[in-house]
C-alpha positions in Angstrom: 9.7 -6.5 12.4 11.0 -3.1 11.3 8.8 -1.1 9.0 10.0 0.4 5.7 8.3 3.7 6.7 7.9 3.8 10.4 6.2 7.2 10.2 3.7 5.6 7.6 4.7 7.9 4.9 3.1 6.3 1.8 5.4 8.1 -0.7 8.5 6.9 1.1 7.2 3.3 1.1 6.5 3.5 -2.6 9.9 4.9 -3.3 11.4 2.1 -1.5 9.6 -0.7 -3.3 8.9 0.6 -6.7 12.0 -1.1 -8.2 11.6 -4.4 -6.7 10.7 -7.5 -8.6 7.0 -8.5 -8.3 7.6 -11.3 -5.7 9.8 -9.1 -3.5 7.4 -6.1 -3.8 4.5 -8.3 -2.8 6.3 -9.7 0.2 7.6 -6.3 1.4 4.0 -4.8 1.1 2.5 -7.7 3.1 5.1 -7.4 5.8 4.6 -3.7 5.9 0.9 -4.2 6.2 1.4 -6.6 9.1 3.7 -4.2 10.8 1.1 -1.4 10.4 -1.5 -3.8 12.0 0.9 -4.1 15.0 1.4 -0.4 15.1 -2.4 0.3 15.2 -2.8 -2.1 18.1 0.2 -0.6 20.1 -0.6 2.9 19.4 -4.3 2.4 20.2 -3.3 0.8 23.5 -0.9 3.7 24.3 -3.5 6.2 23.8 -2.5 7.8 20.4 -4.4 10.8 19.1 -7.3 10.3 16.7 -5.3 12.0 14.1 -2.3 9.7 14.4 -4.6 6.6 14.4 -6.3 7.7 11.2 -2.9 8.4 9.6 -1.7 4.9 10.5 -5.1 3.2 9.6 -5.1 5.1 6.2 -1.6 3.9 5.4 -2.6 0.4 6.2 -5.7 0.6 4.1 -3.6 1.8 1.2 -1.2 -1.1 1.5 -4.2 -3.6 1.8 -5.8 -2.0 -1.3 -2.7 -2.5 -3.4 -2.2 -6.1 -2.0 -5.7 -6.8 -3.1 -5.0 -5.7 -6.6 -1.8 -7.7 -6.8 -3.3 -10.9 -5.3 -6.9 -10.7 -6.8 -6.5 -8.8 -9.9 -9.5 -6.6 -9.3 -9.7 -2.9 -8.1 -10.6 -2.7 -4.4 -13.6 -0.9 -3.2 -12.5 2.4 -2.1 -14.9 4.2 0.3 -13.4 7.7 0.6 -11.5 10.2 -1.5 -8.6 9.7 0.6 -8.6 6.0 0.0 -8.8 6.6 -3.8 -5.9 9.1 -3.7 -3.7 6.7 -1.9 -4.6 3.8 -4.0 -3.7 5.9 -7.2 -0.4 6.5 -5.8 0.5 2.9 -6.5 0.0 3.4 -10.3 3.8 4.2 -10.7 4.6 0.9 -9.0 2.3 -1.1 -11.2 3.6 0.7 -14.4 7.1 -0.3 -13.5 6.0 -3.9 -13.1 4.3 -3.7 -16.6 7.5 -2.2 -18.1 9.5 -5.2 -16.6 6.9 -7.6 -18.1 6.0 -8.8 -14.6 2.4 -7.8 -14.9 0.1 -7.5 -17.9 -0.6 -4.0 -19.2 -4.3 -4.5 -18.3 -3.4 -4.0 -14.7 -3.2 -0.3 -15.4 -6.9 -0.2 -16.3 -7.5 -0.7 -12.7 -6.0 2.8 -12.2 -7.0 4.6 -15.3 -10.8 3.5 -15.2 
């Protein structure tokens, strides 16, 4: 399965999905997360540097945090400042879903609070 952002660039991924309808957005984000899981396994096996592994796992955590919000309707537990920064980058995606009336405006409270 090809990744939307093979270099695990969160901004590139967000740009690619931000105009998608909710259902498609959720599917693409889930698929990207699965592909990132595979990438972690392969890069780990191939001896990737710790920096590269951290970049990929950070990307994967950001995807999973957004999926958690969309599926559970709660803000995920975010352990580090980096995780928080990556999570908040998805606010624009949520705002567009609200504008299109695919999500309730209350979802934005999980970014603003």
